[in-house]
C-alpha positions as CSV (number, residue, x, y, z in Angstrom):
1,M,102.9,106.5,87.0
2,L,106.5,105.4,85.6
3,S,108.8,107.8,88.2
4,Y,109.7,105.2,90.5
5,E,110.2,102.2,88.0
6,Q,112.1,104.5,86.0
7,E,114.8,105.3,89.0
8,I,115.1,101.5,89.5
9,W,115.6,100.4,85.8
10,K,118.2,103.1,85.2
11,D,120.6,100.4,86.9
12,K,118.9,97.6,84.7
13,Q,117.2,96.4,87.9
14,L,113.7,94.4,87.8
15,V,111.5,96.0,90.3
16,C,108.0,94.4,91.4
17,G,104.8,96.0,92.5
18,I,102.7,94.6,94.8
19,D,99.2,95.4,96.1
20,E,96.0,93.9,97.3
21,V,92.2,93.5,97.2
22,G,89.9,92.7,100.0
23,R,91.2,94.0,103.0
24,G,87.7,95.4,104.1
25,C,85.6,92.9,103.2
26,M,83.8,90.7,105.4
27,A,83.4,87.7,103.4
28,G,86.1,86.1,101.1
29,P,89.8,86.0,100.8
30,L,92.5,88.9,100.9
31,V,94.1,88.1,97.3
32,V,97.9,90.0,97.5
33,C,99.6,90.0,93.9
34,S,103.3,90.8,92.5
35,V,103.8,92.1,89.6
36,I,107.1,92.3,87.7
37,L,107.0,94.4,84.5
38,P,109.8,94.6,81.6
39,I,112.3,97.2,82.2
40,G,111.4,100.3,80.3
41,Y,107.7,98.9,80.0
42,S,104.9,101.6,79.6
43,N,101.1,101.4,79.0
44,E,98.7,104.2,79.6
45,L,95.7,101.9,80.2
46,I,97.4,100.5,83.4
47,N,95.7,102.5,86.5
48,D,94.5,101.7,89.9
49,S,91.9,98.9,89.5
50,K,89.5,101.0,91.4
51,S,89.3,103.6,88.8
52,L,88.5,100.9,86.1
53,S,85.2,99.4,84.6
54,A,85.1,95.6,85.2
55,K,85.4,95.4,81.1
56,K,88.2,97.4,80.8
57,R,89.9,96.0,83.9
58,L,89.5,92.2,82.3
59,V,91.7,93.5,79.2
60,M,94.2,95.1,81.3
61,Y,94.3,91.7,83.3
62,E,95.3,90.0,79.5
63,S,97.6,92.4,78.7
64,I,99.4,92.2,81.7
65,L,99.4,88.4,81.9
66,S,100.9,88.4,78.5
67,D,103.5,91.3,79.0
68,A,104.9,91.0,82.6
69,I,108.0,88.9,83.5
70,A,106.6,87.3,86.5
71,I,103.2,87.4,88.6
72,D,102.8,86.0,91.6
73,L,99.9,85.5,94.2
74,E,99.4,85.0,98.0
75,V,95.6,84.0,98.5
76,V,95.1,84.8,102.3
77,N,92.2,82.5,103.5
78,E,89.4,83.8,106.3
79,V,91.0,81.6,108.9
80,T,94.4,83.2,108.6
81,I,93.0,86.9,108.7
82,D,91.4,86.0,111.9
83,D,94.2,84.6,113.5
84,Y,96.7,87.4,112.4
85,N,94.1,90.4,112.1
86,I,93.8,91.8,108.5
87,Y,96.7,94.0,109.0
88,Q,99.4,91.4,109.7
89,A,97.9,88.9,107.2
90,T,98.5,91.4,104.6
91,K,101.7,92.6,105.7
92,L,102.8,88.7,105.9
93,A,101.9,87.9,102.4
94,M,103.6,91.0,101.0
95,E,106.4,89.9,102.6
96,A,106.5,86.2,101.3
97,L,105.9,87.8,97.4
98,I,109.1,90.1,98.3
99,A,111.2,87.0,99.6
100,R,110.4,84.7,96.8
101,S,110.7,87.4,93.9
102,Q,113.6,87.4,91.5
103,A,113.5,91.4,91.8
104,N,115.7,92.9,94.2
105,Y,113.4,96.0,94.6
106,A,110.0,96.2,95.8
107,L,107.5,99.1,95.4
108,V,104.1,98.2,97.7
109,D,101.0,100.5,98.2
110,A,101.0,102.0,102.1
111,M,102.4,99.3,104.0
112,P,105.6,98.8,106.0
113,I,107.4,95.9,105.2
114,N,110.5,93.8,106.9
115,S,112.7,92.8,104.0
116,N,116.3,92.2,103.0
117,K,115.6,93.5,99.7
118,A,115.1,97.4,99.0
119,V,111.3,98.2,99.7
120,Q,109.5,101.4,99.2
121,S,106.3,101.8,100.4
122,I,103.8,104.4,98.7
123,I,101.0,106.2,99.9
124,K,98.2,105.6,97.2
125,G,100.8,103.8,95.2
126,D,98.6,102.2,92.6
127,L,97.8,105.8,91.5
128,K,101.6,106.4,91.2
129,S,103.1,103.2,90.2
130,I,102.5,100.9,87.2
131,S,103.7,97.9,89.0
132,I,101.4,98.7,91.7
133,A,98.6,99.4,89.2
134,A,99.5,96.2,87.4
135,A,99.4,94.3,90.8
136,S,96.2,95.9,92.0
137,I,94.1,95.2,88.5
138,V,95.7,91.5,88.6
139,A,94.6,90.7,92.3
140,K,91.1,92.4,91.6
141,V,90.3,90.3,88.8
142,V,91.4,87.0,90.5
143,R,89.3,87.7,93.5
144,D,86.3,89.0,91.6
145,E,86.4,85.5,90.1
146,I,86.6,83.8,93.3
147,M,83.7,85.8,94.8
148,E,81.6,84.9,91.7
149,H,82.5,81.2,92.1
150,L,81.1,81.3,95.9
151,D,78.0,83.2,94.6
152,Q,76.9,80.4,92.6
153,A,77.2,78.4,95.5
154,Y,75.6,80.5,97.6
155,P,73.6,82.9,95.5
156,E,71.3,84.1,98.8
157,Y,74.5,86.1,99.9
158,G,74.6,88.2,96.6
159,L,78.5,88.1,96.5
160,K,78.5,88.5,92.6
161,N,77.2,91.8,93.4
162,H,79.3,93.4,96.7
163,K,82.2,90.8,96.2
164,G,81.7,90.4,100.3
165,Y,82.0,94.1,101.4
166,A,79.6,95.1,104.1
167,T,77.0,96.4,102.1
168,K,73.4,97.4,103.2
169,A,72.2,94.3,101.2
170,H,74.9,91.7,102.5
171,K,74.3,92.8,106.0
172,E,70.6,92.2,105.8
173,A,71.7,88.9,103.9
174,I,73.7,87.6,106.8
175,N,71.0,88.7,109.4
176,K,68.3,86.4,107.8
177,Y,70.7,83.5,106.2
178,S,73.5,83.7,108.9
179,I,77.2,82.7,107.9
180,T,78.9,80.1,106.4
181,N,82.5,79.3,106.4
182,F,84.1,81.6,104.4
183,Y,83.0,84.7,106.8
184,R,85.8,86.7,108.7
185,R,84.8,86.2,111.9
186,S,86.9,88.8,113.5
187,Y,84.4,91.5,111.6
188,K,82.0,93.4,113.6
189,P,78.9,92.6,111.4
190,V,79.8,88.9,111.2
191,M,80.3,88.7,115.5
192,E,76.9,90.1,115.4
193,V,75.1,87.7,113.7
194,M,77.3,85.2,115.3
195,E,75.6,86.1,118.6
196,K,72.3,86.2,117.1
197,F,72.5,82.6,115.7
198,N,74.5,81.5,118.7
199,I,77.1,80.5,116.7
200,K,80.7,79.7,118.5
């Protein structure tokens, strides 16, 4: 989890790790996060957010908040996702984070990036880089909190359980209750419901 960082840290350079959460969801925002960890940092418990229980993820989130040199977020709303498509919206958010980062190096989870800084795109980066894994943890906790707040206002959709992903229960809910303003209208299950309820 440290080999990419150690190569950069040898020259006493800061590196930011970047990851996103929510690309495959049909509701709610995309959350993209950048984390800069101190040079020489190590924490064996930091791993890809998907492999951690919610309780462990929260513990690691608090550790990252207290240990990181910098944390930055891009919260991309549904309108932007529909306007640009999810791939482009993710890419633009990552590029914005890199552009304003104090680090001259960036490690990104599997996304080709346009930048005048040194960027390395790593397939399954959240399993290979501590900085990307830290970003994935922060992004996941932040996005889950957003979805839990939405669930309080719209309990009929079950957002606290599926977090906006296209589960069977979620598809059944939108087919029963229709959609509201936090749905991604360019996603197929949402388009089908819009057609059913004659939503323009």
